[in-house]
N, C-alpha and C positions, 0 to 999 in steps of 0.2 A: 449647733452641725452634731448632725449624729454620723455614725460609720456602718450603718446599715443595722442597726442592733437587733431587727425584729426578727431574724436568725441567721442560722450561717451562711458566710457571704462561700460562693464558691467560683472561685477565680482561677482563670489561665492565663500566663504569661508568652506571647508569642513574640521572643525577639527578634526586631528588626522590623515587625510589622506595626503598621498606626492603624489605629480601626479608626475607621470613619461610619460603618452601620452594623446594625444587629437586627435581627429579627427572626421570632420565633415561629417553629413551621405551626400549621391550623391543623395538622394531622398529628402528632407523632410529640406527645408530652414529652417534654424535657429537651427537644431538638432544637439546636438555635445555628444561623447562621449570620458569620460577622465578614464583612466587605474590609477587606485591609490594604494598605499600602507600603513600600517602600519609601525613605527617605520623609515621610510625613506627606504623602503620596505628593511634594511638588520639586525638590532638587537635591542633587547629588553634593550641591555646591554649600549645602548648609553650616557644616562647620568653619569654613569662612567668613559667615557672616559675624559682624561686629553688632555691638550693643548699639552703638551712636548712628549706626547705618540706619537703624531702625526709623519708619516714621512717627511722628507724635500719634496720628490717626492714618488708619489703614482702612480701605473698603472692606467689608464683610465682618471688620474687629472695632468694638468700640472704644474710644480714647480714655476711656475710665480708669482704666488698670494703672496705677503708678508704676513710674519703670523700673521702680527695683526688685516687680514681681512677673514683670517678661521673662518669660520663657524661651527656651531653646528652641521651641514649637513654635512662638508668638514670632521672634528672628524667620524662622523659616518662612512662617507667614507673610514676612512683610517683603521677604526678597520674591515670593511669588507674585507677589499682586504687583512689583516693581519693576522686573524683570521676567515678565510670562514667557518671552521667546525663547530666552536660553536654560529656564526650568526648564520648557517643556523637551528640552534636548537633553536634558540630564537626569531627566525624572525615573524613577526605579522603575520595577514591577512592582505587580498585585498579586495578593492570594484570598482567595476565598475560602473559609475554614467553615469547616460542618462540626459541629460541637455534639456532643451527649452529656448529659448528668446523670453521675451515681452518687452513693453513698459519702465518696469519698472528693467528690469535686466534679472538676470538667475534665472529659474527654476528650483527646482529636479523633473523631470519627472518620473523616474524610478531607484532604486540601486538593486545590485545584489552583496552581499558578499563570498569570496571564501576563502578558509582556509590558503592560501599565497600570497605574495605580487603579483599583478599583474604589469607587464611589459610594454606591449604592448596592441593595439587592434586594430581590421580592421573591416571595414563592409562589408558585403556583397554584392557584385553587381547583384544579382538578387532578393534579398526580402528585404525591407525594415527595418521591423524586425529583422534580424537577422548579429549578430556580433559573433567575435572570439578573445578572450583574452589569452593570456600567462604568464606565471606565475613561480613564485621560485621554486617549485615542480617539474620541468620539463616536465607541463602538459598543455594542451590549452583545453582550453572550449568554447562550441556552445552555446549562450543564443539565447533566441527570447522574443523582447520588451515587445514582445504583453501581453505575462504572465508573472507574477509577482511570480515565482517559479525558482528555481536553474537550472544549466544546461542543455539542452536538451540533450548533449552528452558531455563528457570527452573525451581527447586523451593522453594518458599517453607511453610515449616511451623514450624520453628523457631522460638522466642519472643525468644533470645537469639543473640549471634556463634556461629558455626559454626566451631569451631577446627581439625578434621580428617575426612577423608574420603578414602576408600580403595576402590579397585575390587577384588574379589574375584580372586584369584590361578587357582585352579581351575579348570578348561575345563569343568567338568559344567554352570556357573553363571556368570551375567554379572550381579553384584549390586554397589551399591556401599553403603559402610556411613558414618552422618557422627556425629560428636558436638560437641554444643552446651554453650556456658556455662548454657541452661537447666536441664542435671541431664540431658538424653535425649540416646538413641539412635536413631538412625530409619536404617532398611532402604529401599533403591530398585531399584527395578528402571529401568533408564533409559528404558526404552520405554514407560513409564508415567507420567503425570504426576504423580501422589500415591506418598509411601511406602506398603510395604508390612506395614510395621508399627512397634512405639516400644518400646524398653527400656528401662526406670525402673527406680531402684535403687541407681543411685551419688546421693549425699549432699552432695557438690559438685562445681563447673565440668569437665568433661570437655574434656579436653586432648590425647588421642589414642586413635584407634581403629584396629584395623592388622587385618583377615584373618591366617587359619593360611593359607601356602602347602600346608600338607600336610592339611589335614581339612578336606571342604566344609561350607559351613554355619558354620564355627568365625572368632568373631573374639574378640579382649583389647579390654579399654579399660583407661584410666588415668587418675585423678580427683584433685582437691586434697581428694579425704575420705582421700588415703592408703594406698589401695585398687585393685589392680590385679584387674581381674574377665574371666573367659572365658564367653562365652556361647555358644547355639546355636539356630539359627534355627529351627531345628524346633521348639523346644518354647517359644521369645521368653521363656527365662528365663535367669538365671545359676547356671553349673555350678559354679565357682568362684570365692571370693573370697578373696584372698593381700593381708593388711595388710604391704602389702612395704615401705613406708617411714616414717617418722615425719616427714613432710613432705610436703608437696604431690609430685604424680607429674606431670611433664610431658610422658614418652613412654616408650612402650615399644614390642617389635619383638620377632619370632618368628625363632628360628634355620631358619637354610635348612636344614640337615643332620639336623634332630633334634625330631620334632613336639612332644616334650614340653618344650623349653627357651625360655624366652622374659628377656629381658632389660628394668629397669627405670633411670629415669635420675628424677632429681629435685631439689629445691631443697636439701637437702640435700648436694648436692655430689657426689654417691655414684651406682655403677650397680651394678645387684645381678642375678644369672641367677637364674631360678626353674625347679625341676623340675617340674613339674607332678601327677606322682606323687608328692611328698612335699613338702610348700610349708612346714613349720614352718620350716625355717631356708635362706636364699639359699646356692646351692650354687657360688657365687661374689662378692664383691665388690671392688671396683676404685675406689680412691681417688686422688685426683691432681688435678680440678679446682677451681677456686676460689670458683668461681659455682654457680648454679644451671643444673644441665644441661636443654638444651633440645631435643636429638632424638638418640637413638642409632640406629643403623642396624647389623646384622648383614651380615659379606660374603658375597655370593654365591659365592667361589671359594673360602672357606677356613672350617674347622667353628668353629675357637676362634677367629677373628679379627672383630674388632667397633670401631666409629668413635661418636664422640661429637661433639658442639659445643655451646658455653656460653655462658652471657653474661658467662662470663671471657674474652671473645675470643678461644679457640684450638680448633683441631679435635684431638684426640687420638684415637691410634688405640692398641687394645689386642689382648694375646694372651691370655685367660683361662685357658689351660692352662701358662703360664710361670710359673716363681717370680717373676719381674721380668715383669707383667703389659704394663708401659707401654712401646708400643714408639717412640713418634713423638709429639711435640704438636708442630704447626704453627701459627704464630702472622703471619695475614698480615692481619686485620682491626681494625679501630679502633672499633668498634661489637658489639652485641650478635652473636652469629654463631647464626642460628636455623633456617635449610635445612642441608641435607645427605642425599646421597645415593652409592650406592659402584655405577657401573657397572655392568650386566649385560653390556654386549659387551666391555670389556675389565676383568683383573684386577688394572689397579694406579691406573684412572683414577679420581677422585672429584671431585665437585662440593658445591660450600657457596657459602652467601650470607648477609649481614648486611644490619644494620641502616646500615650506613655506604654504603649505594648500589651494594658491588659485587657482582659473581657472577664466581667462580671455577670455573677448572676445571684439574687437575694430578695429578699421578702422587708420592705420596709416596716417601719414601726406601726405609720400611720392606717398600711392598706391589712393591716394583722388586728386592729383594735376595730371595733364595734365603732360602726357610723356615728 
């Protein structure tokens, strides 16, 4: 395993804030947004949880990690899934962090607090200052980094935690899609104060929603019901249902070079690639993580390269076109690694964040070497 030796690691620790999502600005090189939460985003009762109280198998968490390696964060996660109502009452606030890079490391440019944990963040595609976050109280928040104030607007329609939010990437539309534990997906126009429509069909919590970078009005979702689904906003119905894993699916992403190719990451520790023209079998499967895969991202610069982060504390880089697809394993966090992004400005730069209160930007060796 490597500790990101390909270049200097720029790191920032934010005490009391546990990272859930990181996303580079599509406009400003070196600017990063990070969605964080207090108390691991789950509860203030964490210190009272005992090791023997943690179940051998927790939904959203692979049972493959030995008991001796279960961290305090794992115990907190177990507490959440067993005592959801109690934890919702005790959960702390969240903070959106806006960071800039300089020669000495990472600098906090601005921070915005919200009264519940923030689980995801997405940048506007038509304004370099605007972002949207989503939170545990079922709301989305619209922020302006040029103003040191509260949110410009709050959208509150979901009835449970909103775990995913994404801004459309095709220039002919400016829409936001959100996925919630209430088993619904909502479509938003940020200039309108209410959702445009609601998509139903998933039979469990929704962990991930992501727009196609190729097809206007098309997005994918991944759920605890073990399916990947493709949707079309023109019909407000599901186009394709893929029974992608026999486990909860926590993340999905579209290939930037192939409109038919997606990847899913699941609790079964596997990554699977899916060609939408024939979804009977995955076109690739990547194995190596030892704990649930929390997030997966395709490279914006290499058609067959992707990265994944996991509750096994690692970030792994893959090239699914190679006989030996695992390129590198980076292990520089001490808790669940939840947030991950690959820079749109630099072909070698990666950002991640974890429940260990740290955010890191680095250049992994495999991305700095010729293909």
